[in-house]
Backbone as JSON, one array per atom type, in Angstrom:
{
  "sequence": "MRAVRVNQRGCGSGVGQARWPYHSGRSDDVRMVLAWLAREEPPSPITLAGFSLGGNVVLKLAGEDGGRPTAGLDSLIAVSAPIDLDACATLIEQPRNRIYDAYFVRRLLGDARERQQFFPDLPPLDFPPRLKIRGFDDRYTAPRSGYRDAEDYYARCSSGPLVPRIVVPTLLLTSRDDPFIATEPFEALPPQSNVELCLTERGGHLGFLGATERAGDGRWMDEMLLDWISRFAS",
  "N": [[-8.1, 11.74, 18.75], [-5.46, 9.47, 18.25], [-2.4, 9.08, 16.55], [-0.51, 6.55, 15.01], [2.29, 6.08, 13.32], [3.63, 3.88, 10.99], [6.58, 2.55, 9.8], [7.51, 0.88, 6.73], [9.03, -2.37, 6.76], [12.5, -2.31, 7.43], [12.8, 0.34, 6.78], [13.24, 3.91, 7.43], [13.91, 4.38, 10.85], [14.29, 1.73, 11.06], [16.23, 0.81, 9.35], [18.57, -1.55, 8.35], [17.69, -3.48, 10.1], [16.02, -5.38, 9.06], [16.15, -8.33, 7.37], [15.0, -9.22, 5.02], [13.25, -7.76, 2.21], [10.72, -5.13, 2.3], [7.42, -5.29, 0.87], [4.5, -5.26, -1.31], [2.82, -7.13, -0.19], [3.11, -7.52, 2.56], [1.3, -8.07, 4.79], [1.29, -9.39, 7.24], [3.18, -8.06, 8.78], [1.89, -5.65, 9.45], [-0.28, -6.71, 10.79], [0.9, -7.67, 13.11], [1.56, -5.26, 14.33], [-1.01, -4.22, 14.82], [-1.9, -6.12, 16.67], [-0.17, -5.58, 18.77], [-0.99, -2.95, 19.4], [-3.59, -3.49, 20.25], [-3.07, -4.88, 22.59], [-1.81, -2.9, 24.09], [-3.71, -0.82, 24.29], [-6.51, -1.9, 24.93], [-9.37, -1.17, 24.75], [-9.57, 0.59, 22.6], [-10.87, 1.7, 19.51], [-9.69, 1.1, 16.18], [-8.64, 2.71, 13.29], [-7.31, 1.76, 10.31], [-5.06, 3.05, 8.12], [-3.79, 3.17, 4.89], [-1.38, 4.18, 2.5], [-0.65, 4.47, -0.91], [1.59, 1.93, -1.71], [1.27, 0.92, 0.86], [-1.49, 1.05, 1.08], [-2.4, -1.12, -0.42], [-1.4, -3.14, 1.19], [-2.89, -2.9, 3.62], [-5.49, -3.4, 2.73], [-5.22, -5.99, 1.8], [-4.67, -7.3, 4.23], [-7.13, -6.94, 5.65], [-8.87, -8.24, 3.92], [-7.87, -10.84, 4.0], [-8.46, -11.46, 6.66], [-11.22, -11.48, 6.6], [-14.37, -12.24, 7.9], [-13.51, -12.07, 10.49], [-12.1, -9.69, 11.84], [-8.84, -8.39, 12.6], [-7.89, -7.88, 15.98], [-9.41, -5.07, 17.41], [-9.63, -3.62, 15.03], [-11.46, -1.26, 13.43], [-12.21, 0.28, 11.25], [-11.25, 1.11, 7.84], [-8.9, 2.58, 5.59], [-7.79, 3.24, 2.33], [-5.61, 4.78, 0.21], [-4.85, 5.7, -3.05], [-4.07, 3.05, -3.83], [-2.31, 0.22, -5.08], [-4.14, -2.05, -6.19], [-4.17, -3.97, -8.1], [-1.42, -5.33, -8.94], [-0.03, -6.17, -11.24], [-1.35, -4.78, -13.31], [-0.71, -2.2, -12.54], [2.07, -2.2, -12.78], [2.25, -2.49, -15.53], [1.11, -0.08, -16.34], [2.91, 1.89, -15.36], [5.06, 1.33, -16.9], [4.59, 2.47, -19.32], [5.56, 4.76, -21.93], [5.0, 7.49, -21.31], [5.14, 7.58, -18.59], [7.7, 7.05, -17.8], [9.51, 8.53, -16.3], [8.66, 8.26, -13.68], [8.89, 5.52, -13.32], [11.68, 5.22, -13.57], [12.49, 6.72, -11.37], [11.45, 5.28, -9.13], [12.74, 2.8, -9.47], [15.4, 3.56, -9.12], [15.35, 4.3, -6.41], [14.64, 1.83, -5.25], [16.78, 0.21, -5.98], [18.77, 1.47, -4.53], [17.89, 0.91, -1.92], [18.16, -1.88, -1.91], [20.92, -2.21, -2.22], [21.85, -0.95, 0.07], [20.76, -2.61, 2.06], [22.21, -4.88, 1.52], [24.69, -4.21, 2.47], [24.34, -4.37, 5.22], [23.73, -7.01, 5.51], [25.82, -8.89, 4.38], [26.05, -11.56, 3.72], [23.95, -12.31, 2.19], [22.62, -13.45, -1.03], [24.6, -12.4, -3.83], [24.09, -9.24, -5.49], [22.61, -8.71, -8.67], [21.98, -6.8, -11.13], [20.72, -5.76, -14.21], [21.47, -3.12, -16.64], [19.23, -0.31, -17.25], [16.89, -1.11, -15.94], [13.51, -1.94, -15.2], [10.57, -1.52, -13.09], [9.09, -3.92, -13.04], [11.04, -5.73, -13.8], [12.83, -5.43, -11.67], [11.28, -6.43, -9.57], [11.04, -9.03, -10.46], [13.66, -9.98, -10.37], [14.51, -9.43, -7.8], [12.61, -8.56, -5.61], [10.59, -10.61, -5.67], [11.99, -13.27, -5.61], [13.4, -12.98, -3.21], [11.5, -12.87, -1.37], [10.06, -15.12, -1.24], [8.55, -15.79, -3.48], [7.86, -17.12, -6.75], [8.38, -15.64, -9.12], [8.01, -12.33, -10.62], [5.43, -12.35, -11.69], [4.12, -14.3, -10.14], [4.37, -13.11, -7.61], [2.89, -10.7, -8.01], [0.34, -11.78, -8.51], [-0.29, -13.1, -6.12], [-0.17, -11.17, -4.18], [-1.75, -8.96, -4.8], [-4.4, -6.95, -3.74], [-6.96, -6.62, -4.74], [-8.68, -8.93, -5.45], [-9.36, -9.68, -2.87], [-10.83, -7.7, -1.67], [-13.73, -7.96, -1.76], [-14.13, -9.59, 0.46], [-13.8, -8.1, 2.71], [-15.09, -6.86, 5.76], [-15.26, -4.69, 7.49], [-16.06, -1.14, 7.71], [-14.94, 0.61, 4.87], [-12.91, 2.88, 3.12], [-12.08, 3.82, -0.11], [-9.89, 5.69, -1.94], [-8.92, 7.14, -4.9], [-7.41, 8.27, -8.01], [-8.2, 9.06, -11.42], [-6.19, 10.12, -12.99], [-3.84, 9.22, -11.98], [-0.48, 8.38, -12.38], [0.52, 5.79, -12.09], [-1.24, 4.07, -10.82], [-3.58, 1.86, -11.66], [-6.95, 2.35, -12.55], [-9.03, 0.8, -13.49], [-9.29, -1.74, -12.15], [-10.52, -0.91, -9.76], [-12.97, 0.02, -10.65], [-14.05, -2.36, -11.43], [-14.7, -3.67, -9.11], [-17.09, -5.41, -7.14], [-20.21, -4.0, -5.98], [-20.39, -2.99, -2.57], [-21.9, -2.65, 0.57], [-20.42, -1.78, 2.71], [-18.17, -0.65, 1.68], [-16.81, 2.24, 0.43], [-16.22, 3.92, -2.48], [-14.25, 6.42, -3.74], [-13.61, 7.92, -6.57], [-11.74, 10.07, -8.25], [-11.39, 12.6, -10.84], [-9.11, 14.12, -10.99], [-6.0, 14.36, -9.22], [-3.76, 12.88, -9.23], [-1.03, 11.02, -7.89], [-1.59, 10.57, -4.69], [-2.03, 13.27, -4.51], [-4.15, 15.03, -3.73], [-5.48, 17.9, -3.88], [-7.1, 21.05, -3.28], [-9.39, 23.79, -2.98], [-11.27, 24.14, 0.0], [-13.89, 24.62, 2.45], [-12.85, 24.4, 5.01], [-10.22, 23.45, 4.9], [-7.6, 25.24, 4.84], [-5.13, 25.16, 3.58], [-5.61, 23.75, 1.34], [-5.53, 21.0, 1.39], [-7.58, 18.82, 0.87], [-7.93, 16.08, 1.05], [-6.96, 15.25, 3.56], [-8.84, 16.43, 5.27], [-11.14, 15.09, 4.43], [-10.56, 12.42, 5.15], [-10.35, 12.57, 7.95], [-12.98, 13.3, 8.61], [-14.26, 11.02, 7.75], [-13.18, 9.02, 9.39], [-14.18, 9.9, 11.88], [-16.85, 9.44, 11.49], [-17.13, 6.67, 11.66], [-15.89, 5.91, 13.99], [-16.15, 4.33, 17.12]],
  "CA": [[-7.5, 10.69, 17.92], [-4.01, 9.3, 18.33], [-1.85, 8.53, 15.31], [0.68, 5.72, 15.09], [2.82, 5.93, 11.95], [4.44, 2.68, 10.91], [7.45, 2.4, 8.62], [7.68, -0.44, 6.15], [10.2, -3.02, 7.34], [13.78, -1.89, 6.89], [12.8, 1.76, 6.4], [13.32, 4.84, 8.54], [14.81, 3.97, 11.92], [14.48, 0.29, 10.97], [17.27, 0.47, 8.38], [19.55, -2.5, 8.85], [17.12, -4.44, 11.04], [15.21, -6.36, 8.34], [16.98, -9.09, 6.42], [14.27, -9.36, 3.76], [12.66, -6.46, 1.84], [9.28, -4.88, 2.35], [6.75, -5.34, -0.44], [3.06, -4.97, -1.27], [2.05, -8.18, 0.46], [3.55, -7.75, 3.94], [0.19, -7.83, 5.71], [1.61, -9.92, 8.57], [3.89, -7.02, 9.52], [0.88, -4.74, 9.99], [-1.09, -7.49, 11.72], [1.63, -7.69, 14.38], [1.41, -3.93, 14.93], [-2.37, -4.14, 15.35], [-1.96, -6.95, 17.87], [0.52, -4.83, 19.83], [-1.86, -1.85, 19.8], [-4.71, -4.05, 21.0], [-2.58, -5.2, 23.94], [-1.49, -1.66, 24.81], [-4.94, -0.06, 24.53], [-7.55, -2.85, 24.54], [-10.7, -0.7, 24.35], [-9.53, 1.62, 21.56], [-11.13, 1.32, 18.12], [-8.54, 1.43, 15.33], [-8.77, 2.88, 11.84], [-6.05, 1.44, 9.65], [-4.96, 3.84, 6.89], [-2.62, 2.86, 4.08], [-1.21, 5.08, 1.37], [0.13, 3.88, -2.0], [1.86, 0.51, -1.45], [0.65, 0.6, 2.14], [-2.92, 0.86, 0.88], [-2.61, -2.51, -0.82], [-1.1, -3.99, 2.34], [-3.98, -2.91, 4.6], [-6.63, -4.07, 2.11], [-4.9, -7.42, 1.81], [-4.85, -7.77, 5.6], [-8.55, -7.0, 5.99], [-9.47, -9.29, 3.1], [-7.45, -12.14, 4.55], [-9.16, -11.68, 7.91], [-12.63, -11.74, 6.3], [-15.35, -11.92, 8.92], [-12.89, -12.02, 11.82], [-11.08, -8.64, 11.77], [-7.8, -8.35, 13.61], [-8.37, -7.23, 17.21], [-9.44, -3.61, 17.47], [-9.79, -2.97, 13.72], [-12.79, -0.68, 13.4], [-12.48, 0.75, 9.88], [-10.1, 0.98, 6.95], [-8.73, 3.59, 4.54], [-6.7, 2.96, 1.38], [-5.5, 5.89, -0.73], [-3.94, 5.44, -4.18], [-3.54, 1.71, -3.58], [-2.15, -0.63, -6.27], [-4.87, -3.28, -5.87], [-3.8, -4.94, -9.15], [0.0, -5.01, -9.11], [0.37, -6.37, -12.62], [-1.88, -3.66, -14.09], [0.04, -0.99, -12.18], [3.4, -2.31, -13.39], [2.06, -2.22, -16.96], [0.83, 1.35, -16.5], [4.1, 2.7, -15.12], [6.02, 1.03, -17.96], [4.26, 3.23, -20.53], [6.56, 5.82, -22.15], [4.68, 8.77, -20.66], [5.39, 7.47, -17.15], [9.04, 6.5, -17.58], [10.21, 9.29, -15.27], [8.28, 7.67, -12.4], [9.5, 4.19, -13.29], [13.11, 5.39, -13.3], [12.64, 7.21, -9.99], [11.22, 4.19, -8.17], [13.79, 1.8, -9.61], [16.6, 4.11, -8.5], [15.17, 4.19, -4.96], [14.63, 0.41, -4.89], [18.16, -0.28, -6.09], [19.5, 2.01, -3.39], [17.49, 0.14, -0.74], [18.74, -3.23, -2.0], [22.37, -2.13, -1.98], [22.05, -0.63, 1.48], [20.47, -3.83, 2.81], [23.32, -5.81, 1.29], [25.8, -3.82, 3.34], [24.05, -4.85, 6.56], [23.67, -8.47, 5.47], [26.69, -9.25, 3.25], [25.95, -12.98, 3.4], [22.86, -12.52, 1.25], [23.09, -13.69, -2.39], [25.09, -11.16, -4.44], [23.15, -8.52, -6.35], [22.88, -8.8, -10.11], [20.97, -5.99, -11.8], [21.12, -5.28, -15.54], [21.18, -1.7, -16.85], [17.9, 0.05, -17.76], [15.94, -1.98, -15.28], [12.2, -1.39, -14.89], [10.04, -2.03, -11.83], [8.74, -5.32, -13.19], [12.29, -6.46, -13.8], [13.35, -5.43, -10.3], [10.48, -7.37, -8.79], [11.33, -10.37, -10.95], [15.01, -10.37, -9.99], [14.85, -9.19, -6.4], [11.5, -8.62, -4.65], [9.92, -11.92, -5.65], [12.78, -14.39, -5.1], [13.86, -12.76, -1.84], [10.33, -12.83, -0.49], [9.38, -16.41, -1.28], [7.69, -15.95, -4.66], [8.57, -17.71, -7.89], [8.81, -14.55, -10.0], [7.16, -11.15, -10.48], [4.04, -12.73, -11.98], [3.61, -14.98, -8.95], [4.27, -12.08, -6.56], [1.76, -9.82, -8.3], [-0.92, -12.52, -8.38], [-0.55, -13.5, -4.73], [-0.16, -10.02, -3.26], [-2.72, -7.93, -5.18], [-5.52, -6.99, -2.79], [-8.25, -6.51, -5.41], [-9.55, -10.09, -5.28], [-9.71, -9.87, -1.46], [-11.7, -6.62, -1.2], [-15.1, -8.42, -1.45], [-14.18, -10.31, 1.73], [-13.65, -7.15, 3.81], [-16.37, -6.63, 6.43], [-15.27, -3.42, 8.22], [-16.24, 0.02, 6.83], [-13.71, 0.83, 4.12], [-12.9, 3.98, 2.16], [-11.08, 3.74, -1.17], [-9.72, 6.97, -2.63], [-7.89, 7.1, -5.94], [-7.65, 9.24, -9.08], [-8.06, 8.55, -12.78], [-4.96, 10.61, -13.64], [-2.66, 8.69, -11.29], [0.39, 7.84, -13.43], [0.91, 4.39, -11.95], [-2.27, 3.26, -10.17], [-4.64, 1.57, -12.62], [-8.27, 2.54, -11.94], [-9.99, -0.21, -13.97], [-9.6, -2.73, -11.11], [-11.47, -0.33, -8.81], [-14.29, 0.06, -11.29], [-14.53, -3.73, -11.56], [-15.07, -4.22, -7.81], [-18.54, -5.52, -6.94], [-20.72, -3.07, -4.97], [-20.47, -3.47, -1.19], [-22.49, -1.62, 1.43], [-19.43, -1.3, 3.68], [-17.02, -0.11, 0.95], [-17.11, 3.5, -0.27], [-15.2, 4.23, -3.48], [-14.18, 7.81, -4.22], [-12.74, 7.92, -7.74], [-11.73, 11.44, -8.75], [-10.78, 12.82, -12.16], [-7.79, 14.71, -10.78], [-5.43, 14.06, -7.91], [-2.46, 12.26, -9.39], [-0.73, 10.02, -6.88], [-1.6, 11.17, -3.36], [-1.95, 14.72, -4.67], [-5.53, 15.51, -3.69], [-5.44, 19.29, -3.41], [-8.16, 21.89, -3.79], [-9.97, 24.67, -1.97], [-12.45, 23.71, 0.75], [-14.28, 25.61, 3.45], [-12.07, 24.28, 6.23], [-8.8, 23.16, 4.65], [-7.03, 26.47, 4.33], [-3.97, 24.91, 2.73], [-6.05, 23.02, 0.16], [-5.35, 19.54, 1.5], [-8.92, 18.32, 1.17], [-7.9, 14.67, 1.39], [-6.8, 15.14, 5.01], [-10.13, 16.77, 5.85], [-12.08, 14.01, 4.11], [-10.24, 11.22, 5.92], [-10.7, 12.81, 9.35], [-14.44, 13.22, 8.7], [-14.67, 9.62, 7.57], [-12.82, 8.3, 10.62], [-15.11, 10.32, 12.93], [-18.16, 8.85, 11.23], [-17.17, 5.26, 12.01], [-15.29, 5.65, 15.3], [-17.16, 3.92, 18.1]],
  "C": [[-5.99, 10.66, 18.13], [-3.53, 8.65, 17.05], [-0.59, 7.74, 15.6], [1.16, 5.5, 13.67], [3.82, 4.78, 11.93], [5.28, 2.68, 9.64], [7.33, 0.99, 8.05], [8.96, -1.06, 6.73], [11.48, -2.57, 6.64], [13.86, -0.43, 6.5], [12.88, 2.64, 7.64], [14.32, 4.37, 9.58], [15.04, 2.46, 11.91], [15.52, -0.13, 9.95], [18.29, -0.47, 9.03], [19.0, -3.54, 9.8], [16.3, -5.52, 10.35], [16.05, -7.04, 7.26], [16.32, -9.17, 5.04], [13.49, -8.08, 3.46], [11.17, -6.35, 2.14], [8.72, -5.05, 0.95], [5.25, -5.19, -0.24], [2.23, -6.01, -0.55], [2.36, -8.41, 1.91], [2.44, -7.46, 4.95], [0.48, -8.35, 7.12], [2.37, -8.9, 9.43], [2.9, -6.08, 10.2], [0.01, -5.45, 11.02], [-0.41, -7.56, 13.1], [1.53, -6.35, 15.1], [0.02, -3.77, 15.54], [-2.51, -4.96, 16.63], [-1.29, -6.25, 19.04], [-0.35, -3.69, 20.34], [-3.03, -2.35, 20.64], [-4.3, -4.42, 22.42], [-2.34, -3.93, 24.76], [-2.75, -0.88, 25.2], [-6.15, -0.92, 24.12], [-8.88, -2.25, 24.1], [-10.72, 0.24, 23.14], [-9.88, 1.07, 20.19], [-9.99, 1.82, 17.24], [-9.0, 1.59, 13.88], [-7.39, 2.66, 11.24], [-6.02, 2.15, 8.31], [-3.67, 3.5, 6.16], [-2.57, 3.74, 2.84], [-0.26, 4.44, 0.35], [0.34, 2.4, -1.72], [1.22, 0.07, -0.14], [-0.85, 0.39, 2.04], [-3.24, -0.56, 0.45], [-2.39, -3.45, 0.37], [-2.29, -4.05, 3.3], [-5.24, -3.56, 4.03], [-6.42, -5.58, 2.1], [-5.12, -8.01, 3.2], [-6.33, -7.96, 5.93], [-9.28, -8.07, 5.18], [-9.11, -10.67, 3.59], [-8.2, -12.48, 5.82], [-10.64, -11.99, 7.7], [-13.53, -11.32, 7.44], [-14.81, -11.88, 10.33], [-11.77, -11.0, 11.82], [-10.07, -8.74, 12.9], [-8.25, -7.49, 14.79], [-8.29, -5.71, 17.13], [-9.71, -2.92, 16.16], [-11.24, -2.56, 13.53], [-13.18, -0.23, 12.0], [-11.16, 0.83, 9.13], [-10.1, 2.1, 5.92], [-7.59, 3.16, 3.64], [-6.72, 4.06, 0.32], [-4.46, 5.56, -1.8], [-3.26, 4.09, -4.05], [-3.43, 0.91, -4.87], [-2.82, -1.99, -6.05], [-4.69, -4.35, -6.94], [-2.35, -4.62, -9.53], [0.48, -5.17, -10.54], [-0.1, -5.21, -13.49], [-1.12, -2.38, -13.79], [1.44, -1.02, -12.77], [3.32, -2.03, -14.89], [1.87, -0.74, -17.21], [2.1, 2.18, -16.35], [5.17, 2.45, -16.18], [5.74, 1.83, -19.24], [5.22, 4.41, -20.68], [6.27, 7.12, -21.41], [4.98, 8.76, -19.17], [6.81, 7.02, -16.83], [9.82, 7.26, -16.5], [9.91, 8.71, -13.89], [8.91, 6.28, -12.25], [10.98, 4.3, -12.92], [13.35, 5.84, -11.87], [12.5, 6.08, -8.99], [12.31, 3.13, -8.26], [15.08, 2.29, -8.95], [16.52, 4.01, -6.98], [15.25, 2.73, -4.51], [16.03, -0.18, -4.96], [19.0, 0.21, -4.92], [19.18, 1.25, -2.11], [18.15, -1.24, -0.74], [20.23, -3.2, -1.7], [22.68, -1.79, -0.53], [21.8, -1.85, 2.35], [21.61, -4.83, 2.69], [24.51, -5.49, 2.18], [25.59, -4.33, 4.76], [24.06, -6.38, 6.64], [24.5, -8.98, 4.28], [26.64, -10.73, 2.88], [24.79, -13.3, 2.47], [23.41, -12.8, -0.15], [23.53, -12.38, -3.04], [24.05, -10.54, -5.37], [23.58, -8.62, -7.81], [21.78, -8.08, -10.85], [21.49, -5.53, -13.16], [20.87, -3.79, -15.66], [19.76, -1.52, -17.38], [16.82, -0.87, -17.22], [14.63, -1.24, -15.04], [11.67, -2.06, -13.62], [9.71, -3.51, -11.94], [10.01, -6.19, -13.16], [12.92, -6.53, -12.41], [12.6, -6.44, -9.45], [10.78, -8.81, -9.18], [12.67, -10.87, -10.44], [15.28, -10.27, -8.49], [13.66, -9.38, -5.45], [10.92, -10.02, -4.53], [10.8, -13.03, -5.06], [13.24, -14.22, -3.66], [12.7, -12.67, -0.85], [9.5, -14.11, -0.59], [8.45, -16.63, -2.45], [8.53, -16.45, -5.85], [9.17, -16.64, -8.79], [7.86, -13.39, -9.82], [5.7, -11.5, -10.72], [3.39, -13.4, -10.77], [3.41, -14.0, -7.8], [3.07, -11.19, -6.79], [0.43, -10.53, -8.06], [-1.28, -12.78, -6.92], [-0.65, -12.33, -3.76], [-1.1, -8.89, -3.66], [-3.95, -8.06, -4.28], [-6.88, -6.97, -3.46], [-9.17, -7.71, -5.21], [-10.03, -10.3, -3.84], [-10.68, -8.81, -0.95], [-13.12, -7.1, -0.91], [-15.23, -9.16, -0.13], [-14.09, -9.38, 2.94], [-15.01, -6.84, 4.43], [-16.41, -5.3, 7.18], [-15.52, -2.28, 7.23], [-14.91, 0.41, 6.19], [-13.88, 1.97, 3.13], [-11.76, 3.78, 1.18], [-11.05, 5.07, -1.9], [-8.61, 6.84, -3.65], [-8.31, 8.02, -7.08], [-7.41, 8.63, -10.45], [-6.77, 9.02, -13.45], [-3.71, 10.21, -12.87], [-1.77, 8.02, -12.33], [0.77, 6.38, -13.26], [-0.05, 3.55, -11.12], [-3.42, 3.07, -11.16], [-6.0, 1.66, -11.92], [-9.29, 1.48, -12.38], [-10.28, -1.27, -12.91], [-10.57, -2.2, -10.05], [-12.88, -0.34, -9.38], [-14.9, -1.33, -11.41], [-14.95, -4.35, -10.23], [-16.59, -4.33, -7.69], [-19.0, -4.55, -5.86], [-20.8, -3.74, -3.6], [-20.98, -2.34, -0.31], [-21.46, -1.02, 2.39], [-18.21, -0.67, 3.01], [-17.45, 1.12, 0.16], [-15.94, 3.82, -1.2], [-15.32, 5.68, -3.92], [-13.14, 7.85, -5.34], [-12.81, 9.29, -8.4], [-11.11, 11.52, -10.15], [-9.36, 13.34, -12.03], [-7.31, 14.39, -9.37], [-4.07, 13.42, -8.02], [-2.25, 11.16, -8.38], [-0.57, 10.7, -5.54], [-1.53, 12.7, -3.43], [-3.31, 15.38, -4.68], [-5.58, 16.89, -3.05], [-6.6, 20.08, -4.03], [-8.78, 22.67, -2.65], [-11.19, 24.03, -1.32], [-12.75, 24.77, 1.79], [-13.36, 25.58, 4.67], [-10.58, 24.11, 6.0], [-8.14, 24.38, 4.01], [-5.85, 26.27, 3.41], [-4.33, 24.07, 1.51], [-5.9, 21.52, 0.24], [-6.69, 18.89, 1.86], [-8.94, 16.83, 1.49], [-7.81, 14.48, 2.91], [-8.14, 15.38, 5.71], [-11.14, 15.64, 5.63], [-11.83, 12.78, 4.98], [-10.6, 11.4, 7.39], [-12.21, 12.75, 9.55], [-14.9, 11.78, 8.62], [-14.36, 8.8, 8.81], [-13.8, 8.63, 11.74], [-16.47, 9.65, 12.75], [-18.24, 7.41, 11.72], [-16.54, 4.94, 13.35], [-16.39, 5.33, 16.3], [-16.6, 4.03, 19.52]]
}
């Protein structure tokens, strides 16, 4: 197996190269990467794995494609994916999760200010104090990505409604004690023969640890995903 890790636009070595921000609906960015991979290695089957925000992106892509998967896409993995963005924003706004809300807002504000330095002609930034994620999306993510407001962005970019359209084998892994990924939308998904839902009681956000026979360091999620990819690789 070969792994190709893709940064969200404007992140990692791409800092300063993207005029507009990444967000949960940037499926076209990933679609372009898949097209490039298909050109480079035409016969290779591809498993597309997304984690957290990236999980929503890959599910959205596969749902949009429906019965005509992007070239080479063989199977799909989404771990701790916010498939209902509004529900996730509501969850992280709860008092018990304020430390996570504050952390993400601080990171998002830093990204926005850094982007502004590379593109000073963009509209000036205007952020009030004590901003929450929903407020950030309403003031920045949505208007700078072509959406009316946060409500419009959440409605149009949540992958949950698109999951029933996915035709490739798909693994969904998430945990009930995740502080900002709502699990009710997963439980509401209609049963699909090609979609396997693993909903654990513990695991937090991407923190699936525990003793297994093979995973000496306790990272059972890694072991599970590799087994799943092997099962569907053709």
